[in-house]
C-alpha positions in Angstrom: -1.9 78.9 117.2 -2.9 75.8 119.2 -0.5 73.2 120.7 -1.0 70.7 117.8 -0.1 73.3 115.2 3.0 74.4 117.2 4.2 70.8 117.4 3.7 70.3 113.6 5.6 73.4 112.8 8.4 72.4 115.2 8.6 69.0 113.6 8.7 70.5 110.1 11.5 72.9 111.1 13.6 70.1 112.6 13.0 67.9 109.6 14.0 70.7 107.2 17.3 71.3 109.1 18.0 67.6 109.1 17.4 67.4 105.4 19.6 70.4 104.7 22.4 69.3 107.0 24.6 68.0 104.1 27.6 70.2 103.2 30.4 69.6 100.7 33.5 71.8 100.4 37.0 71.9 98.9 39.9 72.1 101.2 43.2 73.0 99.6 46.4 75.0 100.1 46.2 78.6 98.9 49.5 78.2 97.1 52.2 75.7 96.2 55.5 75.9 94.3 56.2 74.5 90.8 57.2 70.9 91.2 55.3 70.4 94.5 53.0 67.3 95.0 50.0 68.2 97.2 46.5 67.1 98.0 43.1 68.7 97.5 40.4 67.3 99.9 36.7 67.2 99.2 35.0 67.2 102.6 31.5 65.9 103.1 29.2 66.3 106.2 26.3 63.9 105.7 23.6 62.0 107.5 22.1 58.7 106.3 23.4 58.9 102.8 24.2 56.0 100.5 26.9 57.9 98.6 27.9 60.9 96.5 29.4 62.0 93.2 30.9 65.1 91.8 33.2 66.6 89.1 36.1 68.7 90.2 37.4 71.0 87.5 41.0 72.3 87.4 43.4 74.0 85.0 45.4 71.2 83.2 48.0 73.7 82.0 49.0 74.4 85.7 48.1 71.2 87.6 48.3 67.4 86.8 46.1 65.0 88.7 47.9 61.9 90.0 45.5 59.9 92.1 42.2 59.8 94.0 41.7 58.1 97.4 38.3 57.6 98.9 38.1 58.1 102.7 34.8 58.9 104.4 32.7 56.3 102.7 35.4 53.7 103.0 35.7 54.2 106.8 32.1 54.8 107.8 30.1 52.6 105.3 28.2 50.0 107.3 28.3 47.6 104.4 30.3 47.4 101.2 31.8 50.7 99.7 31.7 50.6 95.9 33.8 53.0 93.8 32.2 53.5 90.4 34.3 52.8 87.3 33.5 56.4 86.2 35.8 57.6 89.0 39.1 58.8 87.6 41.2 61.8 86.5 41.2 63.2 82.9 44.2 65.5 82.6 43.3 66.2 79.0 40.1 67.9 80.0 41.1 69.0 83.5 38.5 67.1 85.3 38.3 64.7 88.2 35.2 62.4 88.3 34.3 60.8 91.7 31.4 58.5 92.4 31.2 56.1 95.3 28.3 54.4 97.1 27.7 52.3 100.2 26.0 49.1 99.0 23.4 47.9 101.5 24.2 50.5 104.1 24.5 54.2 104.9 27.1 56.8 105.7 26.9 59.4 108.5 29.6 61.7 109.5 32.1 64.4 108.5 35.4 63.8 106.7 37.2 63.7 103.4 35.1 61.9 100.9 37.9 62.1 98.4 41.6 63.0 98.6 43.0 64.0 95.3 46.8 64.3 94.7 48.1 66.8 92.2 51.5 67.9 90.9 52.1 71.5 90.3 53.5 71.6 86.8 53.5 75.3 85.8 53.2 78.7 87.5 49.8 80.3 87.4 46.4 80.3 89.1 44.0 77.4 88.8 40.4 77.4 89.7 39.1 74.4 91.7 35.3 74.1 91.1 32.9 71.3 91.9 30.1 70.5 89.5 27.4 67.9 89.0 27.2 67.2 92.8 24.8 64.5 93.8 24.3 63.2 97.3 21.8 60.3 97.5 19.5 59.1 100.3 18.5 55.5 100.9 15.6 55.8 98.5 17.9 57.0 95.7 16.7 60.6 95.7 19.0 63.6 95.7 19.6 65.1 99.1 19.7 68.9 99.6 23.2 70.2 100.3 25.2 73.4 100.8 28.3 74.2 98.6 29.7 77.7 98.5 33.4 77.5 98.2 34.9 77.3 94.7 38.6 77.9 95.3 41.7 79.0 93.5 45.2 77.7 94.0 48.3 79.7 93.1 51.4 77.9 91.8 54.5 79.9 92.4 57.9 79.6 91.0 61.2 80.2 92.8 62.6 81.8 89.6 61.2 85.4 90.0 63.2 86.9 87.1 62.7 83.9 84.8 66.4 83.5 84.0 66.4 79.7 84.6 68.5 80.0 87.8 66.7 79.0 91.0 69.2 78.1 93.7 71.7 80.8 94.7 70.2 83.3 92.3 71.2 86.6 94.0 69.1 88.6 91.4 66.0 86.8 92.6 66.8 87.3 96.2 67.6 91.0 95.8 64.4 91.5 93.8 62.3 89.8 96.4 63.8 92.0 99.2 63.0 95.1 97.2 59.4 93.8 96.8 59.3 93.1 100.5 60.5 96.7 101.2 58.0 98.2 98.8 60.7 99.5 96.4 59.7 97.3 93.4 56.2 97.0 91.9 54.4 94.2 90.0 55.9 91.7 92.5 55.0 88.1 93.3 56.0 88.8 96.9 53.7 91.1 98.9 54.9 94.2 100.8 56.3 93.2 104.3 55.1 89.6 103.9 57.5 87.7 106.2 56.2 84.3 105.2 56.8 84.9 101.5 60.2 86.4 102.0 61.2 83.3 104.1 60.0 81.1 101.3 62.1 83.0 98.7 65.1 82.6 101.0 64.4 78.9 101.1 64.3 78.9 97.3 67.7 80.7 97.3 69.4 78.2 99.6 67.7 75.2 97.9 65.8 73.9 100.9 
C-alpha cells in the first residue's frame, strides 16, 4: 500500500469515528420510594449538531411525569435554541416527547439534553426506554449515534407488610431485619444489604 492510499484510509477512519461520536443515554436512580420526586436525565455527547429528538417511554401506573427542562442545547447553542411544540409529557400513554433545535447554529459538547422530573406514585418496576431518536447535522441529515442503555427504575414502599402503617411500624422493621439476616424469603430487602436496612430504619423513624 503506497503513501497516498495510507493517507486516504487514515482520513476515512478518522472521519468515521468523528461521525460515530454521538452518544445518547439515560441517567436515573436505580430506585426511589413511593412519593419521591426525582429526575431522569437524557445525556447527549455530540459534535456539530443542530438538535435532537426522542421519545422516552415509562410505566404510567408507577410514575407520573411532571416537567421537562432542556439543558445542553440551551447552554451551548451558538444561536437561538428552539423547543418544538411537540415537546411534552403524556401521562395517559406513558410517553415523554422531546424535540429541540439550535436555529442558525450548532451544538457541540456533553451534557443533559433533557432533565425530566417524575413523581413515584406506586410501588413497582418501570422500564425507561428511548425510541425514535434523531440527531441532526447542519444539512438536516440524521447523524449516527450509539444508544445501549434502556433502564429500569424500582419504586419501593416503606410499608413492607402492606398494612397501611409506615412510620413506627415494628412489624415492618422486624420483617426487614429477618430479611437482612436471611431468615425470611421473598423479601424486598436483600440479604446483608446495609444500605437497604438503613433505608428501612429511616422509614420506621419517619426521616
